[in-house]
C-alpha positions, 0 to 999 in steps of 0.5 A: 545071486543076481546075474545078467544073461550074455548069451543064449545057446538054446538050452544053456545060457552064459551069465555074468554075476554082479561080482563078475563071475562068468557061469554056464547056467540052465533054467529050472522048470518053465518060466511063464512071463506076462502070458507071453508065448515065446520060443525063448523064455530067457533072452540076452539082457535078462536079469536073473537069479542063479544058484550054483550047481558045480563050483569047479565047473562054473555051472548054475541053475537060473531060478528067477527072472526079473521083470523086463524094462523092455524087450524087442521081439519078432515072430518066430520063423518056425511058429507064427503063433509064437514070439522070439525075444531078440533081447531085453533091457535095452537103452537104444538100437543101432540098425546097420544098413547098406545102400549096395552089396547088399542093399537094405530096403526102406521097407526093412528099415521102417519095419525095424523102426516100428518095432523100436517105436512099439517098445519105446526104444530110440533108434540110430540108423548107420548106413555102412560101406560108404567107401563103396558108394558112388554119386547115386548112393550118396545122393540117396543117402542124403535123401534118406538122412533128411527123411529120417532125421526130420522125424527124430532118428539119428542117421550116420554115414560110416565105413567101418572098413575105413574107420569113418564114422566110428567115433560118432557111433562110439560116442552114442553107445557110451554107457548104454546097452545097445542092440545091434541089428541089420541084415547079414552082410551089412558089416555088423561083425566087422564093426564089432571086430573094429571095437574089439579086435581081440574077439576076431568074430567070423565075417563073410562076404555077400553071397554072389548068387543071392546078393544077401549076406551069409549068416555069421552069427548064430545066437544073440550075444552081449559084449561089455564095451571097453569104453563103457556100456554094452552091445548086443549082437544079433543074428542077421535078420532077413525078415522082421515080423511085427508082433502084437500090432493091429491095423488101427495101431500101425500109423501111431508108430510112424512119428510123422503120422502120429503127430497128425492123427487127430486132424483126420476127419474120422477117428478110425481113419486108416489113411487109405481111401477116406475123405479129409485124411490129414495123413494123405494131405501131408503126403500130397504136400510132401510133409510126409515122405511118399516112400514112408507112406508106401511102406505104411500101406505095404505093412498095413496089408500084411497085418493079420487081424485076430478073429475072435470066436 
């Protein structure tokens, strides 16, 4: 019978069948998917076939995985040569960010957006904890909202604690499968508790000594939304390692740069030191944000090109 993977806990998976039955299932043998070297052969959001093992204990065996429409992956924190699939079969992503306590860097936001562009996943950016912002943070939000909305992203100012912006977020999530992500401490668990009070997910304060959130979610997990749709909660990601990307491809995942690539003099322009570069011209006349360009250069510097022997 066909089922959907709702949670992965390592060796066991929680799946829900089309009839709505919830089972604990494990995989049969080794799944090799599209030659992808992954630390987790099955991810939350995957559609699978399950055979019953024990009717009384509600256990089953996953015998097949269906082709994914898309997926989002990051470098495995334990093995740089492998990927970790965060989730699959998504309609959009919801990135929670904060401008203080903890502060989310635009570098992290841009890396996440590149990953979304790579997998053709529309992205929504929510700046949470608005109730704690002073004039400095609100001015910065207005600046970032203008930058990201100009290149096609939806940006929302919210305070989950106060209920501000929740209706707008719910409307965008209606009848869609949404990936919820962001650093620990930005309010993801509080947000899910606001939507599903009965879940009472564990939340923690930001660590005083590091300024970074403390991890509260251990495994990715999908929930059915009461107003239609699904949301996938993910462990707080401190570093989003981009996978399967070359230096040459990077600018194509910045929408504002992608629109100008054909205007550069050289086909292989990296937009760093070349003459007649349309991207650098756009930065100079403020058509492209200097912050976004600076993040492009930083990310470009971190991409390791594969060497062929």
